[in-house]
N, C-alpha and C positions, 0 to 999 in steps of 0.2 A: 869814807866820806866822798872821795873823788868818784867812785862808782855810782853812788847815790845821786850825785850832782849830774853825772853824765846821763843817767837814766831819766832824770827829770828834764833834761835838755833834748831828749829824743823827739823826733817828729816823724809823722807818717803821712804820706800823701797817696791819693788815687789819681791816676792820669789816664786819659784816653787820647790816642793819636789817630788822626784820620789822614787819608791820602793813599799813596801807594806804599803801604807798610806791611803787606803780606806777600810772601813769595820772594822777599829780598833779604832775608836773614835778620829781620828787625827784632824778633824775640831773642835770638842768640846774641845780637849786639847789646840789647838791653840787659841780659843776664851778665854778660862780660863786664859792662860798665858798672853794674850794681856790685858785682864781686870785687872789682878793682877798687871801688870806693868803700867797701866794707858794709854794704847795706843788706838787709834781709827783706823778703817779700816774694812777689811773684809777677809773672807776665803771661798773657795768653792772647791768642787770636780770637776775635769775635766773629760770629757768623755773618755780620754785615760788612766785613772787610777791615774793620778798625782793629787796633791793638789796645788792650787795657792792661794796666799794671798797678800794683801797690808797692810802695817802697818805704822802708823805715830806717832811720839812722839819725846822726846828729845833723842839725840844720845845715851846716856847711857842706856835708856830704850830699844831702838832699838837693841843695842848690846846684852843686856840680853835676849831679845826676840829671836834673832837669835840663841843664845846659847841654849835656851830651845828647840827650834824647831829642832836643830841638835840632841838632845837627843830623842825627840818625846815621845809619850806614850809607855808603855812597850810592847804592842803587835805589834807595828810598826817595820818595817825594812827599814831604810832609805838607799837608794842607792846613791842619789845625791841631793844637795841643790844648786840652783842657786839664787843669790841675786843681784839685780840691784837697783841703786838709782833712785828715781822719783822726780818730782817737788812736793813740799808741797801743800796740798789742803786747809788746815785750815777751812774746812766746816763741818766735820763730828763730831758727838757727841758720837758715840759708836763704838764697834767692833761687826760686825754681821756675821752670817753664811749666805751665798748666795747659791742659786741653780745654776746649770750649766750656 
């Protein structure tokens, strides 16, 4: 019963981060934060210099993740973060770094 409730309470987001976010360890920072919070999903650099990610977990974990991403690693300079809700996938087992 608890597992079913937790699955129903899951949330998935897509986010795009612009600014100085490539070449500063942003993908690794994102993966560390996601793993620390128990999220699944992925992160990748975009050809235009942005970073894109999807993350899934319970809403409180997602909120904490977005707050961490807003801070970013110390060498980054975030100009903007866009966040949109997505349908939950429920099929991933980890948070990975993807290529373009």
